[in-house]
C-alpha positions as CSV (number, residue, x, y, z in Angstrom):
1,M,19.6,83.7,2.6
2,D,16.5,81.7,3.4
3,F,13.8,83.8,1.7
4,N,11.2,81.3,2.8
5,S,11.3,82.9,6.2
6,L,9.5,86.0,4.6
7,K,6.4,83.9,4.0
8,D,4.6,85.5,7.1
9,C,5.8,89.1,6.3
10,V,3.3,91.8,5.5
11,V,4.6,94.6,3.2
12,L,3.2,98.0,2.5
13,Y,4.3,99.2,-0.9
14,V,3.9,102.9,-1.7
15,E,4.5,103.9,-5.3
16,D,2.7,106.3,-7.6
17,E,3.7,104.8,-11.0
18,K,1.1,102.2,-11.6
19,S,3.2,100.1,-14.0
20,V,6.1,99.9,-11.5
21,Q,3.6,99.3,-8.6
22,M,2.0,96.4,-10.4
23,Q,5.2,94.7,-11.6
24,T,6.9,94.9,-8.3
25,Q,4.0,93.8,-6.2
26,M,3.5,90.7,-8.4
27,I,7.0,89.6,-7.6
28,L,6.8,90.5,-3.9
29,R,3.7,88.3,-3.5
30,D,5.8,85.3,-4.5
31,F,7.9,85.8,-1.3
32,V,5.7,87.5,1.3
33,K,2.3,86.8,2.9
34,E,0.6,90.1,1.9
35,V,1.3,93.2,0.0
36,Y,-0.8,96.3,0.6
37,L,-0.6,99.0,-2.1
38,A,-0.8,102.7,-1.9
39,S,-0.3,105.4,-4.6
40,N,0.9,108.2,-2.4
41,G,2.0,109.0,1.2
42,E,-1.5,109.9,2.4
43,E,-2.9,106.5,1.3
44,G,0.2,104.8,2.7
45,L,-0.1,106.5,6.1
46,K,-3.7,105.4,6.4
47,I,-2.9,101.8,5.6
48,A,0.1,101.8,8.0
49,L,-2.1,103.0,10.9
50,E,-5.0,100.6,10.1
51,K,-3.1,97.4,9.1
52,D,-0.6,95.2,10.9
53,V,2.4,96.0,8.6
54,D,5.8,94.5,9.1
55,I,7.8,96.7,6.7
56,I,7.2,99.7,4.4
57,V,8.7,100.0,1.0
58,T,8.1,103.6,-0.3
59,D,9.0,105.9,-3.2
60,I,9.9,109.5,-2.2
61,V,8.4,111.8,-4.8
62,M,4.6,111.3,-5.0
63,P,1.5,113.4,-5.3
64,V,-0.7,114.5,-2.4
65,M,2.0,113.5,0.2
66,N,5.5,112.4,-0.5
67,G,7.3,109.5,1.2
68,I,9.3,111.6,3.6
69,E,6.3,113.4,4.9
70,M,4.5,110.1,5.3
71,L,7.4,108.8,7.4
72,K,7.6,112.0,9.5
73,K,3.9,111.7,10.4
74,L,4.1,108.0,11.1
75,K,7.2,108.3,13.4
76,K,6.7,111.7,15.0
77,E,2.9,112.2,15.2
78,Y,1.8,108.7,15.6
79,N,4.9,107.2,17.2
80,R,4.9,104.1,14.9
81,D,8.3,102.5,14.4
82,I,7.9,100.3,11.4
83,P,11.0,99.3,9.4
84,V,11.3,101.3,6.1
85,I,13.1,100.8,2.8
86,I,13.2,103.9,0.5
87,T,13.2,103.5,-3.3
88,T,14.9,106.6,-4.8
89,A,16.4,108.1,-7.9
90,F,19.9,109.6,-8.0
91,T,18.5,113.1,-8.3
92,E,16.7,113.0,-4.9
93,T,19.7,113.8,-2.7
94,D,17.9,116.5,-0.6
95,Y,15.2,114.0,0.3
96,L,17.9,111.3,1.1
97,I,19.4,113.6,3.8
98,E,15.9,113.8,5.4
99,A,15.5,110.1,5.1
100,I,18.8,109.5,6.9
101,T,17.7,111.7,9.8
102,L,14.5,109.6,10.0
103,K,16.7,106.5,10.4
104,V,15.2,104.6,7.6
105,D,16.5,101.0,7.3
106,G,17.5,100.7,3.7
107,F,17.7,102.4,0.3
108,I,17.0,100.9,-3.2
109,M,18.0,102.9,-6.3
110,K,15.5,103.2,-9.2
111,P,14.9,101.4,-11.5
112,I,14.3,98.8,-8.9
113,N,16.3,95.5,-9.1
114,V,13.8,93.1,-7.5
115,K,16.5,90.7,-6.3
116,D,18.1,93.6,-4.4
117,L,14.7,94.6,-3.0
118,I,14.0,91.1,-1.7
119,S,17.5,90.9,-0.2
120,N,17.1,94.2,1.5
121,I,13.7,93.2,2.9
122,Y,15.2,90.0,4.2
123,T,18.1,91.8,5.8
124,V,15.9,94.5,7.5
125,M,13.4,91.9,8.7
126,L,16.1,89.3,9.9
127,P,16.2,90.5,13.6
128,K,12.4,90.3,13.9
129,L,12.2,87.0,12.1
130,H,15.0,85.6,14.3
131,N,13.2,86.8,17.5
132,K,9.9,85.3,16.3
133,E,11.6,81.9,15.8
134,L,13.2,82.0,19.2
135,Q,9.9,82.9,20.8
136,G,8.3,80.0,19.2
137,C,11.1,77.7,20.4
138,S,10.7,79.2,23.9
139,F,7.1,78.1,24.2
140,I,8.0,74.6,23.2
141,I,11.0,74.5,25.7
142,E,8.8,75.7,28.5
143,G,6.3,72.9,27.8
144,L,9.1,70.4,27.7
145,A,10.5,71.7,31.0
146,A,7.1,71.2,32.7
147,L,7.0,67.6,31.5
148,I,10.6,66.6,31.8
149,G,12.5,69.1,33.9
150,G,16.1,68.5,34.8
151,K,19.4,69.9,33.6
152,K,19.1,68.8,30.0
153,I,16.2,71.2,29.5
154,E,18.4,74.0,31.0
155,I,21.2,73.1,28.5
156,L,18.7,73.3,25.6
157,K,17.4,76.7,26.9
158,Y,21.0,78.0,27.2
159,I,21.8,77.0,23.6
160,I,18.6,78.7,22.3
161,N,19.3,81.9,24.3
162,H,22.8,82.1,22.9
163,L,22.1,81.7,19.2
164,D,23.3,84.4,16.7
165,E,21.2,85.8,13.9
166,N,22.1,82.8,11.7
167,K,20.9,80.3,14.4
168,I,24.5,79.4,15.2
169,F,25.6,78.5,18.7
170,N,29.2,79.5,19.4
171,G,30.3,78.2,22.7
172,S,32.2,75.5,24.6
173,Y,31.0,72.8,26.9
174,Q,32.8,74.7,29.7
175,D,30.6,77.8,29.1
176,I,27.5,75.6,29.7
177,I,29.1,73.9,32.7
178,D,30.0,77.2,34.3
179,N,26.6,78.9,33.7
180,I,24.3,76.0,34.5
181,G,26.3,74.0,37.0
182,V,26.1,70.6,35.2
183,S,28.7,67.9,34.7
184,K,30.7,67.6,31.5
185,P,29.4,64.1,30.7
186,T,25.8,65.4,30.9
187,V,26.6,68.2,28.5
188,V,28.5,65.9,26.1
189,H,25.6,63.4,26.1
190,M,23.0,66.1,25.5
191,F,24.9,67.5,22.5
192,Q,25.2,64.0,21.1
193,Q,21.5,63.4,21.5
194,L,20.6,66.8,19.9
195,I,22.9,66.0,16.9
196,K,21.5,62.5,16.5
197,V,17.8,63.7,16.3
198,G,18.7,66.5,13.9
199,I,18.1,69.5,16.3
200,L,21.8,70.5,16.2
201,E,24.2,70.3,13.3
202,K,27.9,70.6,14.0
203,V,29.5,73.2,11.7
204,K,33.0,73.0,13.2
205,N,34.6,72.9,16.6
206,K,32.6,74.8,19.2
207,M,30.1,75.9,16.5
208,Y,26.7,74.3,16.1
209,R,23.7,75.2,13.8
210,F,20.3,75.0,15.6
211,R,17.7,73.5,13.3
212,N,14.7,74.7,15.2
213,T,12.2,73.3,12.7
214,K,12.7,70.0,14.4
215,L,11.1,71.6,17.5
216,I,8.5,74.0,16.2
217,G,7.6,72.3,12.9
218,D,7.7,73.5,9.4
219,Q,5.0,76.1,9.5
């Protein structure tokens, strides 16, 4: 897991126990861009509506407004679909059923294991992080296409559009030939060039890792 990819992530952490809140947010800040803190669901709801939050980590049982009520309002009244991880105790089974119906993205049992929390945030955020990386690549590719043009740009675009969540391209030369209408020597030469400059890394036969930082820079 590349936790460095969380460096642009903004987390809303809702927890009423101050000691737990402070300890957890100190560790979170080593991995993410920003951590907004709330001590109950009402405060959390206000922050979620006012700030650009990527993911919410929330306790369930809290004063004023509990975590489930906060999520209900956020999703049903305000139509905000923000990924959510619930922190919960074993005794809160009734609330967990409600959480499942709200389609929360993850659960962390209390006391919180911070390693598990970071791993869960990474897993939940991975599709969004992946899409953001591909969008960044797309801007670069469009710019290259305007300057260079030709079938090689089409090959590169095809590779990028067929990456999995781990930035792996699984496909054969024939797949590209059939979809783009390009000769095999052109495809072979393009792959050789991409490997040579470090954009592609061959993992095994018909499997290549796309090292997009070579295109968009280490931000």
